C-alpha positions as CSV (number, residue, x, y, z in Angstrom):
1,M,15.1,15.9,-1.0
2,T,13.2,16.4,2.2
3,D,14.0,14.9,5.6
4,I,11.9,11.7,5.4
5,I,12.6,10.2,8.6
6,D,11.3,13.5,10.3
7,D,8.1,13.4,8.8
8,L,7.5,9.6,9.1
9,T,8.3,10.0,13.1
10,W,5.8,12.7,12.9
11,R,3.1,10.6,11.6
12,G,4.0,7.8,13.9
13,L,5.2,5.5,10.9
14,I,8.1,4.2,12.2
15,A,7.5,1.3,15.0
16,V,11.5,-0.4,14.5
17,S,14.6,0.5,12.3
18,T,18.4,-0.6,12.0
19,D,20.4,2.2,12.6
20,L,18.1,5.2,12.2
21,D,21.1,7.9,12.3
22,D,22.8,5.6,9.6
23,L,19.9,5.7,7.5
24,R,19.1,9.2,7.9
25,S,22.4,10.2,6.8
26,A,21.8,7.7,4.0
27,L,18.8,9.3,2.8
28,N,19.8,12.7,3.4
29,A,22.9,12.2,1.3
30,G,21.3,11.4,-1.9
31,Q,18.6,9.2,-3.6
32,V,18.0,5.5,-2.1
33,T,16.4,2.9,-3.7
34,L,13.9,1.0,-1.3
35,Y,11.4,-1.7,-1.9
36,G,8.3,-3.2,-0.1
37,G,6.8,-6.6,-0.6
38,F,3.4,-7.9,-1.3
39,D,2.3,-11.7,-1.2
40,P,-1.0,-12.6,-3.4
41,T,-2.5,-14.5,-0.3
42,A,-5.9,-13.1,-1.4
43,P,-7.7,-11.5,-4.6
44,S,-6.8,-8.2,-3.2
45,L,-4.8,-5.7,-0.8
46,H,-6.4,-4.5,2.2
47,I,-5.8,-1.1,4.3
48,G,-3.2,-2.8,6.5
49,N,-1.2,-3.2,3.2
50,L,-2.1,0.5,2.2
51,V,0.2,1.7,4.9
52,L,3.0,0.4,3.3
53,L,2.1,1.6,0.1
54,L,1.3,5.3,1.3
55,T,4.8,5.1,3.1
56,M,6.6,3.9,-0.1
57,R,4.9,6.9,-1.8
58,R,6.1,9.2,0.8
59,F,9.8,8.2,0.1
60,Q,9.1,8.6,-3.6
61,L,7.7,12.2,-3.2
62,A,10.9,13.0,-1.2
63,G,13.0,12.1,-4.1
64,H,13.7,8.3,-3.6
65,R,13.2,5.4,-5.7
66,P,10.5,2.7,-4.7
67,I,10.1,-0.7,-6.0
68,G,6.8,-2.8,-5.6
69,L,7.5,-6.4,-5.1
70,V,4.8,-8.9,-5.8
71,G,5.3,-12.1,-4.4
72,G,4.7,-14.5,-7.5
73,A,7.1,-17.0,-5.4
74,T,6.6,-16.2,-2.0
75,G,2.8,-16.4,-2.6
76,L,3.1,-20.1,-3.2
77,I,4.5,-20.6,0.1
78,G,3.1,-18.2,2.4
79,D,4.7,-16.7,5.6
80,P,3.8,-17.7,8.8
81,S,0.8,-16.1,10.2
82,G,0.0,-15.2,13.7
83,K,-2.3,-18.3,13.6
84,S,-1.5,-21.5,15.1
85,V,-2.1,-23.4,11.8
86,E,-0.4,-23.7,8.5
87,R,-1.9,-21.6,5.7
88,V,-3.5,-23.3,2.9
89,L,-1.4,-23.4,-0.1
90,N,-3.2,-22.1,-3.0
91,S,-2.8,-23.4,-6.4
92,R,-0.5,-22.1,-9.1
93,E,-3.3,-20.8,-11.3
94,V,-5.0,-18.9,-8.2
95,V,-1.6,-17.2,-7.3
96,A,-1.0,-16.1,-11.0
97,G,-4.5,-14.2,-11.1
98,W,-3.9,-12.7,-7.7
99,V,-0.5,-11.3,-8.6
100,D,-1.9,-9.6,-11.4
101,R,-4.9,-8.2,-9.6
102,I,-2.2,-7.1,-7.1
103,R,0.0,-5.7,-9.6
104,A,-2.8,-3.3,-10.7
105,E,-3.4,-2.2,-7.1
106,V,0.2,-1.5,-6.4
107,S,0.5,0.5,-9.4
108,Q,-2.2,3.0,-8.3
109,F,-0.2,4.3,-5.7
110,L,3.5,4.6,-6.9
111,D,4.6,7.0,-10.0
112,F,6.1,5.1,-12.7
113,T,6.9,7.7,-15.1
114,A,10.5,7.8,-16.5
115,G,13.3,9.7,-14.4
116,P,15.7,8.9,-11.6
117,S,12.9,8.2,-9.0
118,G,10.3,6.3,-11.4
119,A,8.9,3.3,-9.5
120,L,9.6,-0.4,-10.5
121,L,7.4,-3.4,-10.3
122,V,8.7,-6.7,-10.0
123,S,7.8,-10.6,-9.1
124,N,10.2,-12.6,-7.3
125,L,9.3,-15.6,-9.4
126,D,11.3,-13.7,-11.8
127,W,14.7,-15.0,-10.0
128,T,13.0,-17.8,-7.6
129,A,11.6,-20.2,-10.2
130,E,15.0,-21.2,-11.8
131,L,16.7,-21.4,-8.4
132,S,17.5,-25.1,-8.0
133,A,17.0,-26.7,-4.4
134,L,20.9,-27.3,-4.6
135,D,21.7,-23.7,-5.4
136,F,19.1,-22.6,-2.9
137,L,20.9,-24.5,-0.1
138,R,24.4,-24.0,-1.2
139,D,24.3,-20.2,-2.1
140,I,21.5,-19.0,0.2
141,G,20.8,-21.4,3.0
142,K,24.3,-21.8,4.2
143,H,24.2,-18.2,5.4
144,F,21.0,-18.8,7.8
145,P,21.9,-20.1,11.5
146,V,19.4,-22.2,12.4
147,N,19.3,-20.9,15.9
148,Q,18.8,-17.2,14.5
149,M,15.9,-18.6,12.4
150,L,14.4,-20.4,15.7
151,S,14.7,-16.9,17.7
152,R,12.2,-15.2,15.3
153,E,9.2,-14.2,17.4
154,V,6.5,-15.5,14.5
155,V,8.5,-19.1,14.5
156,R,8.8,-19.5,18.2
157,A,5.0,-18.6,18.6
158,R,4.2,-21.5,16.1
159,L,6.7,-24.2,17.7
160,E,5.0,-23.3,20.9
161,A,1.6,-23.9,19.4
162,G,2.2,-27.1,17.9
163,G,5.0,-26.8,15.3
164,I,5.6,-25.3,11.8
165,T,6.4,-27.1,8.7
166,Y,9.8,-26.7,6.6
167,T,7.9,-24.9,4.1
168,E,6.7,-21.9,6.1
169,F,10.2,-22.1,8.3
170,S,12.0,-21.4,4.9
171,Y,9.8,-18.2,4.1
172,Q,12.4,-15.9,5.5
173,I,15.2,-17.2,3.6
174,L,13.0,-16.5,0.5
175,Q,12.3,-12.9,1.5
176,A,15.8,-12.1,2.5
177,N,17.1,-13.4,-1.1
178,D,14.6,-10.9,-2.6
179,F,16.4,-8.3,-0.8
180,L,19.7,-9.5,-2.1
181,E,18.7,-9.8,-5.6
182,L,17.1,-6.5,-5.6
183,H,20.5,-5.3,-4.1
184,R,22.3,-6.9,-7.0
185,R,20.0,-5.9,-9.6
186,H,18.9,-2.2,-8.7
187,G,21.1,-1.1,-5.8
188,C,17.9,-1.7,-3.2
189,A,19.5,-0.2,0.1
190,L,16.4,-0.1,2.4
191,Q,13.8,-2.7,2.9
192,I,10.3,-1.4,4.7
193,G,7.4,-3.5,5.7
194,G,5.1,-4.1,8.5
195,S,6.3,-4.7,12.2
196,D,5.2,-8.0,12.2
197,Q,7.7,-8.7,9.5
198,W,10.7,-7.5,11.2
199,G,12.5,-10.6,11.6
200,N,12.3,-11.1,7.8
201,L,13.4,-7.7,7.2
202,V,16.2,-8.0,9.3
203,S,17.4,-11.6,7.8
204,G,17.8,-9.6,4.3
205,V,20.0,-6.9,5.9
206,D,22.0,-9.8,7.5
207,L,22.4,-11.9,4.1
208,I,23.5,-8.8,2.2
209,R,26.2,-8.3,4.8
210,R,27.2,-11.9,4.6
211,V,27.3,-12.1,1.0
212,T,28.5,-8.6,-0.2
213,G,29.9,-7.0,3.1
214,Q,27.6,-3.8,2.3
215,V,25.4,-2.3,5.2
216,V,21.7,-2.1,4.0
217,H,18.6,-0.8,6.3
218,A,15.1,-1.9,7.3
219,L,12.6,0.0,8.6
220,A,9.3,-1.3,9.9
221,T,6.0,0.6,10.6
222,P,3.6,-0.1,13.1
223,L,0.5,-2.2,12.9
224,I,-2.5,0.5,13.0
225,T,-4.6,-0.5,15.6
226,K,-7.9,1.2,17.5
227,P,-7.7,2.7,20.8
228,D,-9.0,-0.4,22.2
229,G,-5.9,-1.9,20.5
230,T,-7.6,-4.2,17.8
231,K,-6.4,-4.2,14.6
232,Y,-7.7,-2.3,11.8
233,G,-8.4,-3.7,8.6
234,K,-11.2,-6.0,10.1
235,T,-15.0,-5.4,10.0
236,E,-17.9,-7.4,11.0
237,G,-17.7,-8.7,7.3
238,G,-14.3,-9.0,7.1
239,A,-11.0,-7.0,5.6
240,V,-11.3,-3.8,4.4
241,W,-10.5,-4.5,1.0
242,L,-9.1,-1.7,-1.8
243,S,-11.0,-3.6,-4.7
244,P,-14.1,-2.4,-5.3
245,E,-15.3,-6.0,-6.1
246,L,-15.0,-7.0,-2.7
247,M,-15.8,-4.1,-1.0
248,S,-18.0,-1.1,-2.7
249,P,-16.6,2.4,-2.6
250,Y,-19.7,3.2,-0.7
251,A,-19.1,0.7,2.1
252,F,-15.2,2.1,1.9
253,Y,-16.2,5.5,2.4
254,Q,-18.8,4.8,5.3
255,F,-15.7,2.6,7.0
256,W,-13.6,5.9,7.3
257,I,-16.3,8.4,7.8
258,N,-17.3,6.3,11.0
259,R,-14.3,6.7,12.9
260,T,-14.5,8.0,16.5
261,D,-12.7,11.4,17.3
262,A,-10.1,9.8,19.1
263,E,-9.0,7.5,16.0
264,V,-9.2,10.0,13.4
265,P,-5.8,12.1,14.0
266,G,-3.7,9.2,14.0
267,L,-5.4,7.9,10.8
268,L,-5.1,11.3,9.1
269,R,-1.1,11.4,9.4
270,V,-1.1,7.6,8.2
271,F,-3.8,7.3,5.4
272,T,-3.9,11.0,4.0
273,F,-1.0,13.3,2.6
274,R,-2.4,16.3,4.4
275,T,0.4,18.5,6.0
276,R,1.1,18.7,9.7
277,E,-0.4,22.3,10.1
278,E,-3.7,21.0,8.0
279,I,-4.0,17.8,10.3
280,E,-3.4,20.1,13.6
281,E,-6.1,22.4,12.4
282,L,-8.6,19.5,12.1
283,E,-7.6,18.2,15.6
284,R,-8.6,21.5,16.8
285,E,-11.8,21.4,15.0
286,I,-12.5,17.8,16.8
287,A,-11.6,19.7,20.0
288,D,-13.7,22.9,19.3
289,R,-16.7,21.4,17.3
290,P,-17.1,17.7,17.2
291,A,-20.4,17.3,16.3
292,A,-19.5,18.7,12.9
293,R,-17.3,15.8,12.2
294,Q,-15.2,17.8,9.9
295,A,-12.2,15.6,10.3
296,Q,-14.0,12.5,9.3
297,R,-15.4,13.9,6.0
298,V,-11.7,15.0,5.2
299,L,-10.6,11.4,6.2
300,A,-13.2,9.6,4.1
301,E,-12.8,12.3,1.2
302,D,-8.9,11.6,0.9
303,V,-8.6,8.1,1.2
304,T,-11.8,7.3,-0.9
305,S,-10.4,9.4,-3.6
306,L,-6.8,8.0,-3.2
307,V,-7.9,4.5,-3.4
308,H,-11.2,4.7,-6.1
309,G,-10.7,8.0,-7.6
310,P,-12.7,11.4,-7.8
311,A,-15.5,10.5,-10.0
312,E,-16.2,7.3,-7.7
313,L,-16.0,9.6,-4.2
314,A,-18.4,12.2,-6.1
315,R,-21.0,9.2,-6.6
316,V,-20.5,7.8,-3.0
317,Q,-21.1,11.5,-1.5
318,A,-24.0,11.9,-3.8
319,A,-25.6,8.7,-2.6
320,S,-24.8,9.4,1.1
321,R,-26.6,13.0,0.7
322,A,-29.4,11.2,-1.2
323,L,-30.1,8.7,1.2
324,F,-30.7,11.3,4.0
325,G,-33.1,13.5,1.6
326,Q,-30.3,15.7,0.5
327,G,-30.2,14.8,-3.0
328,E,-32.1,13.3,-5.7
329,L,-32.5,9.6,-5.5
330,R,-33.4,8.6,-8.9
331,D,-30.0,10.3,-9.8
332,L,-28.1,7.4,-8.4
333,D,-26.9,4.7,-10.5
334,E,-27.8,1.2,-9.9
335,A,-24.5,0.0,-8.4
336,T,-24.0,2.8,-6.1
337,L,-27.6,2.3,-4.9
338,A,-27.4,-1.1,-4.4
339,A,-24.0,-0.4,-2.3
340,A,-25.6,2.3,-0.3
341,I,-28.6,0.0,0.7
342,A,-26.7,-2.7,1.5
343,E,-25.0,-0.6,4.4
344,V,-28.0,0.0,6.3
345,P,-30.8,-1.9,7.6
346,H,-32.8,-3.6,4.5
347,A,-35.0,-6.3,3.5
348,S,-36.1,-8.4,0.5
349,V,-39.6,-8.4,-0.5
350,K,-41.3,-10.9,-2.9
351,A,-43.8,-8.9,-4.7
352,A,-45.2,-8.1,-8.1
353,A,-44.4,-4.2,-8.7
354,D,-48.2,-3.4,-9.2
355,S,-49.0,-5.0,-5.7
356,L,-46.5,-3.9,-3.5
357,P,-46.8,-4.4,0.6
358,L,-48.0,-1.4,2.8
359,V,-45.6,1.0,3.7
360,T,-45.9,0.0,7.3
361,D,-45.2,-3.6,6.4
362,L,-42.0,-2.3,4.8
363,L,-41.1,-0.1,7.5
364,A,-41.4,-3.1,10.0
365,A,-39.5,-5.5,7.4
366,T,-36.5,-3.4,7.8
367,G,-36.6,-3.4,11.4
368,I,-36.4,0.6,11.7
369,V,-39.5,0.4,13.5
370,P,-40.3,-2.3,16.2
371,S,-43.8,-3.2,14.7
372,K,-46.4,-2.1,12.1
373,S,-48.4,-0.2,14.7
374,A,-45.4,1.7,15.5
375,A,-44.8,2.4,11.9
376,R,-48.3,4.0,11.8
377,R,-47.4,6.2,14.6
378,A,-44.5,7.2,12.7
379,I,-46.5,8.0,9.5
380,T,-49.1,10.0,11.7
381,E,-46.4,12.0,13.5
382,G,-45.2,12.8,10.1
383,G,-42.0,11.1,10.5
384,A,-42.1,8.6,7.7
385,Y,-40.5,8.8,4.4
386,L,-40.6,6.9,1.4
387,N,-37.8,7.8,-1.5
388,N,-37.3,11.2,0.7
389,V,-41.1,11.9,0.2
390,K,-43.3,12.2,3.6
391,V,-45.8,9.5,3.8
392,T,-49.1,11.0,5.1
393,A,-51.4,8.0,4.9
394,A,-51.4,5.1,7.4
395,D,-52.6,2.5,4.5
396,A,-50.1,4.2,1.5
397,V,-48.7,1.6,-0.9
398,P,-45.8,2.5,-3.1
399,A,-46.7,2.4,-6.7
400,A,-44.9,0.9,-9.4
401,G,-43.1,4.0,-10.5
402,D,-41.6,4.2,-7.0
403,L,-39.2,1.8,-7.5
404,L,-35.7,3.0,-8.3
405,H,-34.2,1.2,-10.7
406,R,-37.3,-1.1,-11.1
407,R,-36.4,-2.9,-7.5
408,F,-35.5,-0.6,-4.9
409,L,-37.3,1.5,-2.4
410,V,-35.7,3.8,0.2
411,L,-37.4,4.4,3.8
412,R,-36.7,6.8,6.3
413,R,-37.8,7.3,9.8
414,G,-36.8,11.0,11.0
415,K,-33.7,12.6,9.8
416,R,-31.2,10.0,10.4
417,T,-32.7,6.5,10.3
418,V,-32.6,4.9,6.7
419,S,-33.4,1.9,5.4
420,G,-34.0,0.0,2.1
421,I,-36.1,-2.6,0.3
422,E,-35.3,-4.7,-2.6
423,V,-38.2,-5.8,-4.5
424,V,-38.0,-9.5,-6.0
425,S,-40.4,-10.5,-8.5
426,S,-42.7,-13.1,-7.5
């Protein structure tokens, strides 16, 4: 056992908690069973969920037993979001499919091997599906004072914005019942979640006290935000997904490596398992040699390897090097090259493989030069490259053999300005 509270405090992972001294004592006294929940409101988890998953993993490494709960039941309802409108209810078939996907993602981050701290994976549909409306109201609902439910911040905000249906209003009761069921079935004594879930977390603590007289705990992690206060987990294209089908490993890697110096120390604490000494050394690197971007590379490598695996990280790094002339483009598999090109300025061109446009036209089409005349100047000055080979003639035309995977070309101006072309058969 290690003092997990000290570690979480240093990493900035405790936003609010029930009696922290009492929780620390319980954790130091022996193994504690804890749980975190993940609702299938999308076909994948995102990096906001990753904060919770990695926090659960930290508890497990400290000797405690985590339970990953996938909301097969609560996913059919949807918790009240911070938006002013009701969630769209997904069909049972869609939710069931997302449950399977999220089960697989949760399984990546916890250790399910047999033993005292071996993780469990459950769905709250197992105990909610057969719960009748009468039993729900008599046995669970009677323990929830309406004035207390109305005081929850998210409920109050929705009421002020125009109202909330009973469906979403009842979500906190369902989540509280999950904690009660896990407490009964597995001795679960701690629920963790994001700080935006705090009202739901303490509802479970209160329900267990009312029903059993037992004292249990809740701990909320902060919402991870950028220096300007906006949330992580959003890019121009949407959420930063864990699924490679929704966000390529290359794009995922680029998200992390493009973080600013001000962001990286906090992200290293939250999203990596580097020690305090290692992270403080990387902080010194940022201060002493910011241009080297060593901390960004460590962050991107650690998180990409954690989410997508070492083999995918190696492919991503090879693509990143090759795009900038430090590796062989032809060694990249088609999917990785396509993902890399999608992350730089790119254009699609209709042409036959044996009659491709001039390189000057292609450079201008991608936007890395403002015009065809600027493209000719770049070639004349020795600063234009096709598939990492310097272009020497202003009237150069790519050959069919230059097409990577029979459809891609990589163009570069200078050392750092890269673009891509996808050739579509005419």
